[in-house]
VOMAR-266499 format. One record per residue (C-alpha): residue number from 0; x, y, z negated. Coordinates in nm, 2 decimals. Layout:
// VOMAR-266499
ATOM    nr        x        y        z
ATOM   NUM        X        Y        Z
...
END
This chain:
// VOMAR-266499
ATOM    nr        x        y        z
ATOM     0    14.33    20.52   -17.05
ATOM     1    14.23    20.89   -17.02
ATOM     2    14.45    21.19   -17.11
ATOM     3    14.18    21.34   -17.32
ATOM     4    14.26    21.39   -17.69
ATOM     5    14.03    21.17   -17.89
ATOM     6    13.96    21.23   -18.26
ATOM     7    13.79    20.93   -18.43
ATOM     8    13.70    20.92   -18.81
ATOM     9    13.69    20.56   -18.94
ATOM    10    13.60    20.68   -19.29
ATOM    11    13.55    20.98   -19.51
ATOM    12    13.30    21.18   -19.30
ATOM    13    12.95    21.16   -19.45
ATOM    14    13.08    21.00   -19.77
ATOM    15    13.33    21.06   -20.05
ATOM    16    13.63    20.82   -20.01
ATOM    17    13.75    20.58   -19.75
ATOM    18    13.93    20.86   -19.57
ATOM    19    14.08    20.76   -19.24
ATOM    20    14.12    20.96   -18.92
ATOM    21    14.25    20.84   -18.58
ATOM    22    14.41    21.08   -18.33
ATOM    23    14.46    20.93   -17.99
ATOM    24    14.61    21.05   -17.66
ATOM    25    14.67    20.82   -17.36
ATOM    26    14.80    20.49   -17.50
ATOM    27    14.92    20.63   -17.83
ATOM    28    14.72    20.63   -18.15
ATOM    29    14.82    20.76   -18.50
ATOM    30    14.63    20.72   -18.82
ATOM    31    14.60    20.99   -19.09
ATOM    32    14.53    20.83   -19.43
ATOM    33    14.39    20.48   -19.50
ATOM    34    14.18    20.52   -19.81
ATOM    35    13.93    20.31   -20.00
ATOM    36    13.60    20.38   -20.16
ATOM    37    13.47    20.24   -20.49
ATOM    38    13.14    20.05   -20.49
ATOM    39    12.83    20.17   -20.66
ATOM    40    12.51    20.01   -20.78
ATOM    41    12.41    19.93   -20.42
ATOM    42    12.72    19.70   -20.38
ATOM    43    12.68    19.43   -20.65
ATOM    44    12.99    19.22   -20.70
ATOM    45    13.20    19.42   -20.45
ATOM    46    13.55    19.52   -20.56
ATOM    47    13.64    19.78   -20.30
ATOM    48    13.51    19.93   -19.97
ATOM    49    13.77    19.99   -19.70
ATOM    50    13.76    20.13   -19.34
ATOM    51    13.66    19.92   -19.04
ATOM    52    13.97    19.87   -18.82
ATOM    53    13.80    19.68   -18.54
ATOM    54    13.86    19.97   -18.30
ATOM    55    14.24    19.96   -18.38
ATOM    56    14.25    19.58   -18.35
ATOM    57    14.12    19.59   -17.99
ATOM    58    14.49    19.67   -17.91
ATOM    59    14.69    19.70   -18.23
ATOM    60    15.01    19.79   -18.04
ATOM    61    14.87    20.13   -17.97
ATOM    62    14.88    20.23   -18.34
ATOM    63    15.23    20.38   -18.35
ATOM    64    15.24    20.54   -18.70
ATOM    65    15.05    20.60   -19.02
ATOM    66    15.07    20.94   -19.19
ATOM    67    14.96    20.98   -19.56
ATOM    68    14.87    21.32   -19.70
ATOM    69    14.89    21.23   -20.07
ATOM    70    14.87    20.95   -20.32
ATOM    71    14.51    20.93   -20.43
ATOM    72    14.32    20.60   -20.38
ATOM    73    14.07    20.74   -20.13
ATOM    74    14.37    20.82   -19.91
ATOM    75    14.62    20.54   -19.96
ATOM    76    14.42    20.26   -20.12
ATOM    77    14.35    20.06   -19.81
ATOM    78    14.70    20.09   -19.65
ATOM    79    14.80    19.73   -19.76
ATOM    80    14.49    19.59   -19.59
ATOM    81    14.58    19.76   -19.27
ATOM    82    14.95    19.66   -19.28
ATOM    83    14.85    19.30   -19.31
ATOM    84    14.70    19.33   -18.96
ATOM    85    14.93    19.58   -18.78
ATOM    86    15.30    19.66   -18.77
ATOM    87    15.33    20.04   -18.79
ATOM    88    15.57    20.26   -18.98
ATOM    89    15.42    20.48   -19.26
ATOM    90    15.53    20.84   -19.33
ATOM    91    15.46    21.03   -19.65
ATOM    92    15.62    21.24   -19.92
ATOM    93    15.82    21.08   -20.20
ATOM    94    15.56    21.05   -20.48
ATOM    95    15.30    20.91   -20.23
ATOM    96    15.56    20.65   -20.14
ATOM    97    15.60    20.57   -20.51
ATOM    98    15.23    20.52   -20.56
ATOM    99    15.20    20.32   -20.24
ATOM   100    15.49    20.10   -20.34
ATOM   101    15.30    19.98   -20.65
ATOM   102    15.01    19.87   -20.42
ATOM   103    15.24    19.71   -20.17
ATOM   104    15.41    19.50   -20.44
ATOM   105    15.06    19.38   -20.56
ATOM   106    14.99    19.27   -20.20
ATOM   107    15.34    19.11   -20.15
ATOM   108    15.42    19.36   -19.87
ATOM   109    15.70    19.55   -20.04
ATOM   110    15.97    19.39   -19.83
ATOM   111    15.79    19.39   -19.49
ATOM   112    15.63    19.73   -19.48
ATOM   113    15.83    20.02   -19.34
ATOM   114    15.76    20.33   -19.55
ATOM   115    15.95    20.65   -19.47
ATOM   116    15.99    20.94   -19.71
ATOM   117    15.97    21.29   -19.55
ATOM   118    15.97    21.64   -19.69
ATOM   119    15.75    21.94   -19.60
ATOM   120    15.88    22.09   -19.28
ATOM   121    16.00    21.75   -19.14
ATOM   122    15.87    21.67   -18.79
ATOM   123    15.81    21.31   -18.67
ATOM   124    15.78    21.25   -18.29
ATOM   125    15.54    20.98   -18.19
ATOM   126    15.48    20.96   -17.82
ATOM   127    15.28    21.27   -17.72
ATOM   128    15.24    21.37   -18.08
ATOM   129    15.48    21.57   -18.30
ATOM   130    15.37    21.56   -18.67
ATOM   131    15.49    21.81   -18.93
ATOM   132    15.41    21.79   -19.30
ATOM   133    15.33    22.12   -19.48
ATOM   134    15.29    22.17   -19.85
ATOM   135    14.94    22.20   -20.01
ATOM   136    14.83    22.25   -20.37
ATOM   137    14.61    21.96   -20.49
ATOM   138    14.56    21.77   -20.82
ATOM   139    14.86    21.55   -20.75
ATOM   140    15.22    21.64   -20.67
ATOM   141    15.36    21.59   -20.32
ATOM   142    15.03    21.66   -20.14
ATOM   143    15.06    21.77   -19.78
ATOM   144    14.87    21.87   -19.48
ATOM   145    14.97    21.79   -19.12
ATOM   146    15.03    22.01   -18.82
ATOM   147    15.00    21.77   -18.52
ATOM   148    15.13    21.90   -18.20
ATOM   149    14.95    21.75   -17.90
ATOM   150    14.97    21.82   -17.52
ATOM   151    14.66    22.03   -17.56
ATOM   152    14.78    22.24   -17.86
ATOM   153    14.83    22.20   -18.23
ATOM   154    14.59    22.04   -18.48
ATOM   155    14.58    22.14   -18.84
ATOM   156    14.47    21.85   -19.07
ATOM   157    14.45    22.00   -19.42
ATOM   158    14.41    21.68   -19.62
ATOM   159    14.28    21.76   -19.97
ATOM   160    14.38    22.10   -20.08
ATOM   161    14.30    22.42   -20.28
ATOM   162    14.47    22.75   -20.33
ATOM   163    14.62    22.74   -20.68
ATOM   164    14.84    23.04   -20.76
ATOM   165    14.95    22.90   -21.09
ATOM   166    15.00    22.52   -21.02
ATOM   167    15.14    22.32   -21.30
ATOM   168    15.41    22.15   -21.10
ATOM   169    15.49    22.45   -20.87
ATOM   170    15.34    22.33   -20.54
ATOM   171    15.16    22.59   -20.34
ATOM   172    14.96    22.57   -20.02
ATOM   173    15.19    22.70   -19.74
ATOM   174    14.98    22.98   -19.60
ATOM   175    15.27    23.13   -19.41
ATOM   176    15.32    22.82   -19.21
ATOM   177    14.95    22.81   -19.12
ATOM   178    14.97    23.17   -19.00
ATOM   179    15.24    23.07   -18.75
ATOM   180    15.02    22.80   -18.62
ATOM   181    14.75    23.06   -18.55
ATOM   182    15.01    23.27   -18.36
ATOM   183    15.08    22.96   -18.14
ATOM   184    14.70    22.92   -18.08
ATOM   185    14.55    22.64   -18.29
ATOM   186    14.35    22.39   -18.09
ATOM   187    14.16    22.22   -18.38
ATOM   188    14.12    22.26   -18.75
ATOM   189    14.01    21.96   -18.96
ATOM   190    13.96    22.09   -19.31
ATOM   191    13.86    21.94   -19.65
ATOM   192    13.48    22.00   -19.71
ATOM   193    13.44    21.84   -20.06
ATOM   194    13.38    22.17   -20.23
ATOM   195    13.21    22.35   -19.94
ATOM   196    12.89    22.41   -20.14
ATOM   197    13.07    22.57   -20.43
ATOM   198    13.09    22.95   -20.43
ATOM   199    13.41    23.14   -20.53
ATOM   200    13.74    22.98   -20.60
ATOM   201    13.84    22.65   -20.77
ATOM   202    14.00    22.72   -21.11
ATOM   203    14.37    22.67   -21.16
ATOM   204    14.51    22.36   -21.32
ATOM   205    14.66    22.61   -21.58
ATOM   206    14.31    22.64   -21.73
ATOM   207    14.31    22.27   -21.80
ATOM   208    14.65    22.30   -21.96
ATOM   209    14.54    22.57   -22.20
ATOM   210    14.22    22.38   -22.30
ATOM   211    14.40    22.05   -22.36
ATOM   212    14.67    22.22   -22.56
ATOM   213    14.41    22.38   -22.78
ATOM   214    14.24    22.05   -22.86
ATOM   215    14.57    21.87   -22.92
ATOM   216    14.69    22.15   -23.15
ATOM   217    14.37    22.15   -23.36
ATOM   218    14.29    21.77   -23.38
ATOM   219    14.31    21.63   -23.73
ATOM   220    14.36    21.27   -23.61
ATOM   221    14.46    21.08   -23.30
ATOM   222    14.40    21.24   -22.96
ATOM   223    14.31    21.00   -22.68
ATOM   224    14.32    21.14   -22.33
ATOM   225    14.19    20.96   -22.03
ATOM   226    14.23    21.07   -21.67
ATOM   227    14.30    20.93   -21.32
ATOM   228    14.61    20.72   -21.32
ATOM   229    14.75    20.91   -21.02
ATOM   230    14.71    21.25   -21.19
ATOM   231    15.07    21.29   -21.27
ATOM   232    15.04    21.66   -21.34
ATOM   233    14.77    21.60   -21.60
ATOM   234    14.99    21.34   -21.77
ATOM   235    15.27    21.61   -21.77
ATOM   236    15.03    21.86   -21.94
ATOM   237    14.95    21.61   -22.21
ATOM   238    15.31    21.51   -22.28
ATOM   239    15.42    21.88   -22.29
ATOM   240    15.15    21.97   -22.53
ATOM   241    15.23    21.67   -22.75
ATOM   242    15.59    21.78   -22.77
ATOM   243    15.49    22.13   -22.87
ATOM   244    15.28    22.00   -23.16
ATOM   245    15.51    21.74   -23.29
ATOM   246    15.32    21.44   -23.16
ATOM   247    15.44    21.12   -22.99
ATOM   248    15.27    20.95   -22.69
ATOM   249    15.15    20.60   -22.63
ATOM   250    15.05    20.50   -22.27
ATOM   251    14.81    20.21   -22.21
ATOM   252    14.62    20.07   -21.91
ATOM   253    14.80    19.88   -21.63
ATOM   254    14.77    20.14   -21.36
ATOM   255    14.86    20.43   -21.60
ATOM   256    15.17    20.25   -21.72
ATOM   257    15.28    20.17   -21.37
ATOM   258    15.23    20.52   -21.24
ATOM   259    15.40    20.69   -21.54
ATOM   260    15.69    20.45   -21.51
ATOM   261    15.72    20.52   -21.14
ATOM   262    15.68    20.90   -21.18
ATOM   263    15.96    20.91   -21.45
ATOM   264    16.19    20.71   -21.23
ATOM   265    16.14    20.95   -20.94
ATOM   266    16.18    21.26   -21.16
ATOM   267    15.82    21.38   -21.12
ATOM   268    15.74    21.33   -21.49
ATOM   269    15.96    21.49   -21.75
ATOM   270    15.95    21.31   -22.08
ATOM   271    16.16    21.42   -22.38
ATOM   272    16.37    21.15   -22.55
ATOM   273    16.20    20.94   -22.81
ATOM   274    15.86    21.07   -22.70
ATOM   275    15.70    20.75   -22.58
ATOM   276    15.60    20.48   -22.83
ATOM   277    15.59    20.11   -22.82
ATOM   278    15.28    19.92   -22.94
ATOM   279    15.44    19.85   -23.29
ATOM   280    15.55    20.22   -23.32
ATOM   281    15.20    20.34   -23.23
ATOM   282    15.03    20.12   -23.49
ATOM   283    15.25    20.26   -23.77
ATOM   284    15.27    20.62   -23.65
ATOM   285    15.06    20.88   -23.84
ATOM   286    14.73    20.94   -23.66
ATOM   287    14.78    21.32   -23.67
ATOM   288    15.10    21.28   -23.49
ATOM   289    14.97    21.05   -23.21
ATOM   290    14.85    21.11   -22.86
ATOM   291    14.73    20.82   -22.64
ATOM   292    14.71    20.85   -22.26
ATOM   293    14.49    20.58   -22.10
ATOM   294    14.29    20.47   -21.80
ATOM   295    13.91    20.46   -21.80
ATOM   296    13.80    20.80   -21.69
ATOM   297    13.53    20.65   -21.46
ATOM   298    13.40    20.40   -21.72
ATOM   299    13.55    20.10   -21.54
ATOM   300    13.44    19.79   -21.73
ATOM   301    13.79    19.65   -21.78
ATOM   302    13.97    19.98   -21.84
ATOM   303    14.15    20.07   -22.16
ATOM   304    13.91    20.34   -22.27
ATOM   305    13.60    20.12   -22.21
ATOM   306    13.76    19.84   -22.41
ATOM   307    13.83    20.09   -22.69
ATOM   308    13.48    20.22   -22.68
ATOM   309    13.33    19.87   -22.70
ATOM   310    13.57    19.76   -22.97
ATOM   311    13.75    19.50   -22.75
ATOM   312    14.09    19.67   -22.70
ATOM   313    14.37    19.45   -22.84
ATOM   314    14.58    19.74   -22.98
ATOM   315    14.35    20.04   -23.04
ATOM   316    14.02    20.07   -23.23
ATOM   317    13.83    20.39   -23.22
ATOM   318    13.80    20.54   -23.57
ATOM   319    13.66    20.84   -23.76
ATOM   320    13.87    21.14   -23.68
ATOM   321    13.98    21.05   -23.33
ATOM   322    13.94    21.31   -23.06
ATOM   323    13.87    21.15   -22.72
ATOM   324    13.92    21.38   -22.41
ATOM   325    13.78    21.27   -22.07
ATOM   326    14.00    21.49   -21.85
ATOM   327    13.81    21.41   -21.53
ATOM   328    13.46    21.42   -21.38
ATOM   329    13.26    21.12   -21.28
ATOM   330    13.29    21.01   -20.92
ATOM   331    12.93    20.99   -20.77
ATOM   332    12.78    20.66   -20.87
ATOM   333    12.99    20.63   -21.19
ATOM   334    12.78    20.87   -21.40
ATOM   335    12.60    20.60   -21.60
ATOM   336    12.92    20.41   -21.68
ATOM   337    13.09    20.73   -21.80
ATOM   338    12.80    20.85   -22.01
ATOM   339    12.76    20.50   -22.17
ATOM   340    13.12    20.52   -22.28
ATOM   341    13.07    20.87   -22.42
ATOM   342    12.78    20.74   -22.62
ATOM   343    12.98    20.44   -22.75
ATOM   344    13.27    20.66   -22.85
ATOM   345    13.04    20.90   -23.04
ATOM   346    12.88    20.59   -23.22
ATOM   347    13.23    20.47   -23.32
ATOM   348    13.29    20.81   -23.49
ATOM   349    13.50    20.99   -23.24
ATOM   350    13.47    21.35   -23.13
ATOM   351    13.43    21.34   -22.75
ATOM   352    13.53    21.62   -22.52
ATOM   353    13.44    21.61   -22.15
ATOM   354    13.40    21.83   -21.85
ATOM   355    13.04    21.94   -21.92
ATOM   356    13.13    22.10   -22.25
ATOM   357    13.49    22.21   -22.20
ATOM   358    13.74    22.30   -21.93
ATOM   359    13.92    21.97   -21.95
ATOM   360    13.91    21.91   -21.57
ATOM   361    13.93    22.10   -21.25
ATOM   362    13.90    21.96   -20.90
ATOM   363    14.17    21.97   -20.64
ATOM   364    13.95    22.09   -20.36
ATOM   365    13.90    22.44   -20.21
ATOM   366    13.58    22.62   -20.28
ATOM   367    13.41    22.85   -20.03
ATOM   368    13.63    23.16   -20.06
ATOM   369    13.94    22.95   -20.02
ATOM   370    13.80    22.78   -19.72
ATOM   371    13.73    23.12   -19.57
ATOM   372    14.09    23.22   -19.61
ATOM   373    14.21    22.90   -19.42
ATOM   374    13.96    22.96   -19.14
ATOM   375    14.06    23.33   -19.10
ATOM   376    14.43    23.23   -19.11
ATOM   377    14.42    22.94   -18.86
ATOM   378    14.16    23.08   -18.62
ATOM   379    14.12    22.75   -18.43
ATOM   380    13.95    22.70   -18.10
ATOM   381    13.76    22.39   -18.24
ATOM   382    13.66    22.28   -18.59
ATOM   383    13.57    21.96   -18.76
ATOM   384    13.47    21.95   -19.13
ATOM   385    13.62    21.64   -19.29
ATOM   386    13.62    21.47   -19.63
ATOM   387    13.27    21.50   -19.77
ATOM   388    12.91    21.39   -19.78
ATOM   389    12.69    21.50   -19.50
ATOM   390    12.56    21.81   -19.68
ATOM   391    12.92    21.92   -19.74
ATOM   392    13.00    21.89   -19.37
ATOM   393    12.69    22.09   -19.27
ATOM   394    12.77    22.37   -19.52
ATOM   395    13.13    22.39   -19.41
ATOM   396    13.03    22.41   -19.04
ATOM   397    12.78    22.69   -19.13
ATOM   398    13.06    22.87   -19.31
ATOM   399    13.29    22.85   -19.01
ATOM   400    13.01    22.98   -18.78
ATOM   401    12.95    23.27   -19.02
ATOM   402    13.32    23.36   -18.98
ATOM   403    13.28    23.38   -18.60
ATOM   404    13.33    23.02   -18.48
ATOM   405    13.11    22.96   -18.18
ATOM   406    12.85    22.70   -18.28
ATOM   407    12.92    22.48   -17.98
ATOM   408    13.29    22.45   -18.09
ATOM   409    13.21    22.34   -18.45
ATOM   410    13.13    21.96   -18.46
ATOM   411    12.98    21.75   -18.73
ATOM   412    13.12    21.40   -18.70
ATOM   413    13.04    21.10   -18.90
ATOM   414    13.23    20.77   -18.93
ATOM   415    13.27    20.61   -18.59
ATOM   416    13.19    20.93   -18.38
ATOM   417    13.44    21.01   -18.11
ATOM   418    13.53    21.37   -18.02
ATOM   419    13.70    21.41   -17.68
ATOM   420    13.89    21.73   -17.60
ATOM   421    14.03    21.81   -17.26
ATOM   422    14.18    22.13   -17.11
ATOM   423    13.84    22.30   -17.07
ATOM   424    13.59    22.15   -17.31
ATOM   425    13.51    21.93   -17.61
ATOM   426    13.22    21.69   -17.66
ATOM   427    13.12    21.37   -17.83
ATOM   428    13.18    21.04   -17.66
ATOM   429    13.06    20.69   -17.74
ATOM   430    13.07    20.57   -18.10
ATOM   431    13.31    20.30   -18.22
ATOM   432    13.25    20.05   -18.51
ATOM   433    13.31    20.21   -18.85
ATOM   434    13.10    19.99   -19.08
ATOM   435    13.18    19.94   -19.45
ATOM   436    13.42    19.65   -19.50
ATOM   437    13.37    19.49   -19.84
ATOM   438    13.65    19.34   -20.04
ATOM   439    13.52    19.08   -20.29
ATOM   440    13.79    18.89   -20.46
ATOM   441    14.02    18.74   -20.20
ATOM   442    13.75    18.79   -19.93
ATOM   443    13.78    19.08   -19.69
ATOM   444    13.48    19.15   -19.47
ATOM   445    13.31    18.81   -19.54
ATOM   446    13.04    18.99   -19.75
ATOM   447    12.79    19.18   -19.54
ATOM   448    12.46    19.37   -19.61
ATOM   449    12.26    19.04   -19.60
ATOM   450    12.47    18.90   -19.89
ATOM   451    12.44    19.23   -20.08
ATOM   452    12.06    19.22   -20.03
ATOM   453    12.05    18.87   -20.17
ATOM   454    12.26    18.97   -20.47
ATOM   455    12.03    19.27   -20.53
ATOM   456    11.73    19.04   -20.52
ATOM   457    11.89    18.81   -20.76
ATOM   458    11.96    19.10   -20.99
ATOM   459    11.60    19.23   -20.96
ATOM   460    11.39    18.92   -20.97
ATOM   461    11.62    18.61   -21.02
ATOM   462    11.58    18.30   -20.82
ATOM   463    11.39    17.97   -20.79
ATOM   464    11.53    17.66   -20.64
ATOM   465    11.34    17.34   -20.56
ATOM   466    11.48    17.00   -20.44
ATOM   467    11.25    16.79   -20.22
ATOM   468    11.36    16.44   -20.12
ATOM   469    11.20    16.34   -19.79
ATOM   470    11.19    16.02   -19.58
ATOM   471    11.36    16.11   -19.26
ATOM   472    11.14    15.89   -19.05
ATOM   473    10.79    16.00   -19.16
ATOM   474    10.85    16.34   -19.34
ATOM   475    10.69    16.24   -19.67
ATOM   476    10.81    16.29   -20.02
ATOM   477    10.99    15.99   -20.17
ATOM   478    10.99    16.12   -20.53
ATOM   479    10.86    16.41   -20.74
ATOM   480    11.02    16.74   -20.65
ATOM   481    11.25    16.92   -20.89
ATOM   482    11.20    17.29   -20.96
ATOM   483    11.43    17.52   -21.15
ATOM   484    11.45    17.90   -21.20
ATOM   485    11.69    18.15   -21.35
ATOM   486    11.63    18.52   -21.43
ATOM   487    11.28    18.50   -21.29
ATOM   488    11.03    18.45   -21.57
ATOM   489    11.02    18.41   -21.95
ATOM   490    11.02    18.06   -22.11
ATOM   491    10.66    18.09   -22.23
ATOM   492    10.52    18.13   -21.88
ATOM   493    10.79    17.93   -21.69
ATOM   494    10.65    17.58   -21.74
ATOM   495    10.30    17.66   -21.60
ATOM   496    10.44    17.84   -21.29
ATOM   497    10.69    17.58   -21.21
ATOM   498    10.42    17.31   -21.24
ATOM   499    10.22    17.50   -20.98
ATOM   500    10.52    17.52   -20.75
ATOM   501    10.58    17.15   -20.79
ATOM   502    10.22    17.07   -20.71
ATOM   503    10.22    17.29   -20.40
ATOM   504    10.53    17.10   -20.27
ATOM   505    10.35    16.77   -20.33
ATOM   506    10.04    16.90   -20.15
ATOM   507    10.24    17.01   -19.85
ATOM   508    10.48    16.72   -19.82
ATOM   509    10.31    16.43   -19.99
ATOM   510    10.03    16.36   -19.74
ATOM   511    10.03    16.22   -19.39
ATOM   512    10.33    16.11   -19.20
ATOM   513    10.46    16.36   -18.95
ATOM   514    10.74    16.43   -18.71
ATOM   515    10.99    16.64   -18.90
ATOM   516    11.10    16.97   -18.76
ATOM   517    11.35    17.05   -19.04
ATOM   518    11.40    17.41   -18.96
ATOM   519    11.03    17.49   -18.93
ATOM   520    10.95    17.29   -19.24
ATOM   521    11.22    17.46   -19.44
ATOM   522    11.09    17.81   -19.35
ATOM   523    10.72    17.74   -19.39
ATOM   524    10.75    17.58   -19.74
ATOM   525    10.98    17.86   -19.85
ATOM   526    10.72    18.11   -19.75
ATOM   527    10.44    17.91   -19.91
ATOM   528    10.63    17.90   -20.24
ATOM   529    10.72    18.27   -20.22
ATOM   530    10.35    18.36   -20.16
ATOM   531    10.24    18.15   -20.46
ATOM   532    10.49    18.31   -20.69
ATOM   533    10.39    18.66   -20.58
ATOM   534    10.02    18.58   -20.64
ATOM   535    10.10    18.45   -20.99
ATOM   536    10.36    18.70   -21.10
ATOM   537    10.38    18.99   -20.86
ATOM   538    10.75    18.92   -20.84
ATOM   539    10.96    18.82   -20.54
ATOM   540    11.25    18.59   -20.66
ATOM   541    11.50    18.45   -20.41
ATOM   542    11.35    18.11   -20.32
ATOM   543    11.60    17.85   -20.22
ATOM   544    11.46    17.52   -20.08
ATOM   545    11.69    17.22   -20.08
ATOM   546    11.56    16.94   -19.85
ATOM   547    11.73    16.60   -19.89
ATOM   548    11.68    16.34   -19.62
ATOM   549    11.68    15.97   -19.72
END
């Protein structure tokens, strides 16, 4: 082991989501955040994408602690998968622990995982590291950044943040503490880059509160609000507005119900007595006195709002006079799902309000002027832009350089890169594995890019399978081959094409006796069939040969 400080992103750099950073010195390693990423159209059938922990698993005993900045999925969603493989304590603020505990119960880890609740200002010593949590403003309560003291100097890891001077739940970004780090001499700043291409300042959550209150006050019928299940502050806004205007609230969607229940138990969500309704109460309650809070802001196929929009929800049917508010913005890749829901809601007779037409959502990330304030305040020796797609990282680096950061001290890292810092210099070392790990049902990592390519081909052109029964001694057909296809060609043309495939197999295998090289025969006949199909249809279905020896 060297005594260099090593910074290794295993996710979140060059992409949105899957945030995970490793800080390493000597034989001690700590992780900051272990998030997941949701699949898009390039990942058919995949449920989740999580960080690659192969580097950690080379010697899992070196991972001494896990620190979580806040409770969003892209920062805590993959913690259960990591804790199934390593035994390391987790440190986070109270609401983050509450959100994580829901996940740990689902993975049957609630009794075995060590999750420690800390407060801003608390310091945790882990080998050569001392880690202090400091308060930041974000779109979820109990968000924090980290000040990581190392033998070479302090690191500021902002987590997701913005500078909101009128936050709904009173949590500000602790600029005073950051100023004291600068006085000590900050070694490294790792700062949120998600909004680095946006000029100005990110609007306050208070603007959303005013907009939602106006729509709830003026709605003639039911108001249905969907947002991220972890956005506790947004749920508080809706509940407060409902109380002001004499409405009661019904909550639906598994994750929304779980998070609202947990947030109430922990005291983060203040709900007046007799405010929440049961299913039976909601069904009989006047529409103009009803607010519904639900999941489905990203158009998820099984979510409450999607089932309402498609008419498949067991308890709620969209009706004329409903006002549906999407208090969110689509995650990249979810745009089509969201707009499809909006169209279906309009078709069902609802008035639909969403972020393109009203201020019903603001992001929790700092825009360029806020980022400038952080850079001028911290004045680090080195800088790494984190949390963002590649263009965000580039623009954040350019912003840092424009403020006086030497270009050679500002590093763009992507997942798997290793930045090594010693007493005199900093530079990139060898990369480590940081591939996508796909979660598909109960399988973790058993789906790879080859499987996804096959799934995409099946989705694009369908498949054709043929069964050829061959004499193992002389390599000739013993009966007529069977040919079947699905999703490849319409029924009117299918018979003629399959007949030609069948005849091709007979021509190839029905002649002279031969010595059978099964692997070579399998590949050559598959290619012959594929070529025939392309000549006839200009399509490339997945061809699956089945060779039976008798």
